[in-house]
Short mmCIF file of the C-alpha atoms (twelve columns), coordinates in Angstrom:
data_MODEL
# 
_entry.id   MODEL 
# 
loop_
_atom_site.group_PDB 
_atom_site.id 
_atom_site.type_symbol 
_atom_site.label_atom_id 
_atom_site.label_alt_id 
_atom_site.label_comp_id 
_atom_site.label_asym_id 
_atom_site.label_seq_id 
_atom_site.Cartn_x 
_atom_site.Cartn_y 
_atom_site.Cartn_z 
_atom_site.pdbx_PDB_model_num 
ATOM 1  C CA . UNK A 1  19.350  -31.403 -0.694  1 
ATOM 2  C CA . UNK A 2  17.549  -31.326 -3.590  1 
ATOM 3  C CA . UNK A 3  18.108  -27.777 -4.923  1 
ATOM 4  C CA . UNK A 4  21.972  -28.719 -4.369  1 
ATOM 5  C CA . UNK A 5  22.310  -31.531 -6.556  1 
ATOM 6  C CA . UNK A 6  20.054  -30.032 -9.150  1 
ATOM 7  C CA . UNK A 7  20.901  -26.651 -11.234 1 
ATOM 8  C CA . UNK A 8  18.574  -26.512 -12.883 1 
ATOM 9  C CA . UNK A 9  15.697  -26.899 -10.168 1 
ATOM 10 C CA . UNK A 10 18.554  -24.440 -7.682  1 
ATOM 11 C CA . UNK A 11 18.308  -21.800 -10.921 1 
ATOM 12 C CA . UNK A 12 14.818  -21.224 -10.462 1 
ATOM 13 C CA . UNK A 13 14.923  -20.615 -6.991  1 
ATOM 14 C CA . UNK A 14 17.961  -18.876 -7.248  1 
ATOM 15 C CA . UNK A 15 15.311  -15.129 -6.522  1 
ATOM 16 C CA . UNK A 16 14.540  -17.047 -3.345  1 
ATOM 17 C CA . UNK A 17 17.875  -17.682 -2.007  1 
ATOM 18 C CA . UNK A 18 18.835  -13.950 -3.045  1 
ATOM 19 C CA . UNK A 19 15.908  -13.076 -0.804  1 
ATOM 20 C CA . UNK A 20 16.304  -14.804 1.954   1 
ATOM 21 C CA . UNK A 21 19.439  -13.645 2.117   1 
ATOM 22 C CA . UNK A 22 18.537  -9.924  2.076   1 
ATOM 23 C CA . UNK A 23 16.332  -10.282 4.479   1 
ATOM 24 C CA . UNK A 24 18.385  -12.552 6.759   1 
ATOM 25 C CA . UNK A 25 21.305  -10.515 6.752   1 
ATOM 26 C CA . UNK A 26 18.941  -7.029  7.239   1 
ATOM 27 C CA . UNK A 27 17.859  -8.990  10.808  1 
ATOM 28 C CA . UNK A 28 21.379  -9.746  11.422  1 
ATOM 29 C CA . UNK A 29 22.353  -6.539  10.892  1 
ATOM 30 C CA . UNK A 30 19.491  -4.753  12.928  1 
ATOM 31 C CA . UNK A 31 17.608  -2.977  9.729   1 
ATOM 32 C CA . UNK A 32 14.535  -5.315  10.081  1 
ATOM 33 C CA . UNK A 33 13.128  -5.828  12.934  1 
ATOM 34 C CA . UNK A 34 10.535  -9.393  13.125  1 
ATOM 35 C CA . UNK A 35 8.351   -9.486  15.701  1 
ATOM 36 C CA . UNK A 36 5.536   -12.623 15.945  1 
ATOM 37 C CA . UNK A 37 2.189   -11.605 15.442  1 
ATOM 38 C CA . UNK A 38 -0.990  -13.950 17.220  1 
ATOM 39 C CA . UNK A 39 -4.330  -15.587 14.493  1 
ATOM 40 C CA . UNK A 40 -6.177  -12.384 15.011  1 
ATOM 41 C CA . UNK A 41 -4.309  -10.076 14.079  1 
ATOM 42 C CA . UNK A 42 -2.903  -10.862 10.699  1 
ATOM 43 C CA . UNK A 43 -3.712  -8.798  8.267   1 
ATOM 44 C CA . UNK A 44 -3.436  -10.296 5.191   1 
ATOM 45 C CA . UNK A 45 -6.837  -12.126 6.683   1 
ATOM 46 C CA . UNK A 46 -8.522  -9.073  4.708   1 
ATOM 47 C CA . UNK A 47 -7.178  -9.752  1.220   1 
ATOM 48 C CA . UNK A 48 -7.209  -13.465 1.581   1 
ATOM 49 C CA . UNK A 49 -9.986  -15.147 3.675   1 
ATOM 50 C CA . UNK A 50 -14.161 -14.899 4.178   1 
ATOM 51 C CA . UNK A 51 -14.715 -12.922 7.163   1 
ATOM 52 C CA . UNK A 52 -17.414 -12.252 8.825   1 
ATOM 53 C CA . UNK A 53 -18.625 -7.625  8.516   1 
ATOM 54 C CA . UNK A 54 -17.445 -6.982  12.096  1 
ATOM 55 C CA . UNK A 55 -13.896 -8.930  11.494  1 
ATOM 56 C CA . UNK A 56 -13.344 -7.239  8.008   1 
ATOM 57 C CA . UNK A 57 -13.775 -3.786  9.619   1 
ATOM 58 C CA . UNK A 58 -12.041 -4.211  12.254  1 
ATOM 59 C CA . UNK A 59 -9.460  -5.735  9.997   1 
ATOM 60 C CA . UNK A 60 -9.962  -3.112  7.590   1 
ATOM 61 C CA . UNK A 61 -9.704  -0.213  10.339  1 
ATOM 62 C CA . UNK A 62 -6.444  -1.686  11.353  1 
ATOM 63 C CA . UNK A 63 -5.143  -1.285  8.037   1 
ATOM 64 C CA . UNK A 64 -6.328  2.622   7.842   1 
ATOM 65 C CA . UNK A 65 -8.651  2.771   5.286   1 
ATOM 66 C CA . UNK A 66 -12.313 3.600   5.333   1 
ATOM 67 C CA . UNK A 67 -15.220 4.160   2.949   1 
ATOM 68 C CA . UNK A 68 -15.100 6.560   0.449   1 
ATOM 69 C CA . UNK A 69 -17.419 8.863   1.846   1 
ATOM 70 C CA . UNK A 70 -18.259 10.038  -1.878  1 
ATOM 71 C CA . UNK A 71 -19.891 8.939   -4.287  1 
ATOM 72 C CA . UNK A 72 -19.647 9.680   -8.258  1 
ATOM 73 C CA . UNK A 73 -23.022 8.818   -9.155  1 
ATOM 74 C CA . UNK A 74 -25.310 11.677  -11.257 1 
ATOM 75 C CA . UNK A 75 -24.587 15.662  -10.130 1 
ATOM 76 C CA . UNK A 76 -21.431 14.027  -8.173  1 
ATOM 77 C CA . UNK A 77 -19.273 14.959  -10.974 1 
ATOM 78 C CA . UNK A 78 -17.903 17.760  -11.747 1 
ATOM 79 C CA . UNK A 79 -17.659 19.550  -15.476 1 
ATOM 80 C CA . UNK A 80 -14.883 20.037  -17.297 1 
# 
């Protein structure tokens, strides 16, 4: 209700409103499909929560990110 009655506030969140309608239309037109993701499978946790090493590794592997196999220390650098 605050959004409708306060034109200044409405102008500040207009981009959110447009994004919401765009996503809503995409779902309605079956361009996007949404599905439930269980709490244990939230990949975003790897970026914003402190995790145990096994949990971090499991989520990192789901992102298909791995440790760099090459170290650029000492003699590993190519001469230019």
